[in-house]
Every structure is written in structure tokens, then in C-alpha cells.
C-alpha positions in Angstrom: 59.6 279.4 110.6 60.9 278.0 113.7 59.1 275.9 115.4 58.3 271.9 114.1 55.4 269.6 113.5 56.0 268.2 116.4 56.6 271.3 118.5 53.0 272.9 117.2 51.6 269.1 118.7 53.2 269.6 121.7 51.9 273.1 122.2 48.0 272.3 121.6 47.8 268.9 123.6 49.3 270.8 126.8 46.2 272.8 126.1 44.4 270.6 125.7 45.4 269.2 128.9 44.8 272.7 130.5 41.5 272.6 129.4 40.2 268.5 130.3 41.8 269.4 133.8 39.5 272.3 134.3 36.2 270.2 133.0 34.3 268.4 134.8 33.1 264.9 134.7 28.5 265.1 134.6 28.8 262.0 137.3 31.0 264.4 139.6 28.4 266.9 139.2 25.4 264.5 139.7 27.2 263.6 142.3 27.9 267.1 144.1 24.2 267.6 144.0 22.5 264.8 145.2 24.9 265.4 147.8 24.5 269.1 149.0 20.5 268.1 148.7 21.1 265.2 151.3 19.8 267.5 154.1 17.6 269.7 151.7 18.8 272.6 150.2 17.4 275.7 148.3 18.4 275.8 143.9 20.2 278.5 144.7 22.2 277.4 147.7 22.7 273.8 145.1 24.2 276.2 142.4 26.5 278.6 144.1 28.0 275.5 146.0 28.5 273.1 143.3 29.3 276.0 140.8 26.8 275.9 138.1 24.9 278.5 135.9 21.4 278.6 136.3 20.4 276.8 132.7 22.9 274.0 133.7 21.2 273.7 137.1 18.4 273.2 135.7 19.1 270.8 133.3 20.5 268.6 136.0 17.4 268.8 138.6 14.9 267.9 136.3 16.8 265.0 134.7 17.6 264.4 138.2 13.9 264.3 138.8 12.7 262.9 136.0 14.7 259.1 137.4 13.2 259.5 141.2 16.7 260.5 142.6 16.0 264.1 143.6 12.3 265.6 144.5 11.3 269.0 145.0 8.7 270.3 147.5 8.5 273.8 148.3 11.6 274.8 146.6 13.4 272.2 149.0 15.7 269.4 146.7 16.2 266.8 148.5 17.5 263.8 147.8 15.8 260.4 147.6 16.7 256.6 148.8 17.5 256.1 145.1 19.7 258.9 144.8 21.4 258.0 148.0 22.5 254.7 146.2 23.1 256.9 143.3 25.6 258.6 145.5 27.3 254.9 146.6 27.8 253.9 143.4 30.1 256.5 141.8 31.5 256.7 145.3 32.4 252.5 144.6 33.4 253.3 141.5 35.3 256.1 141.8 37.7 253.8 144.9 37.6 251.0 142.4 39.3 253.8 139.8 41.6 255.1 142.1 42.5 251.6 143.3 43.4 251.5 139.9 46.1 253.8 139.0 
């Protein structure tokens, strides 16, 4: 009925590519949170600036806290030295990846 299998596959692959572009990688979200918290920020500020839902933010903050990358004191979240090393490592990987492309 008008469209070939190749056209259908092409349409679906275009849709998948569009969806992929909107999705952020977890490591990009982690770096964004850690960078926001370097100066010390409240949870709601991090959530809005990074663009996460409250439930997503809670999961990320809990994981980062368990790993020792971020701390919380009196409602203020702050990146630890260990978290700063994570930012630096991710930036190095990003530069290497951009050099390969």
C-alpha cells in the first residue's frame, strides 16, 4: 500500500534517531549535578537547572552520596573532592571522544 519495507525501516530509524538525541546519558547528568553542587546548592535549584524530575534527582543524589561524590548539610548539597575528580575525569573522556570524531 504504497510504502516499501525500506521506507518503513527508514521512517522507524528516523524516529529512533530523534528520540536518541533528546535522551541524555547518565554520566552527563551526573556531571551536571556535580558541577551545580560545586558552589553548594539546594535540591530544588539543582533539579530545575539540570532539568530532572524530583524522583530522578533523588535517585541521582542518593547514588552520588553513597559513592562519596556529594554531601548534604542543612539542605545544601556540595560536591566533594572525590566528586571534583569525577568531573575532571569525565571532561578528559569528553575531550578524547571529540578528538576521535
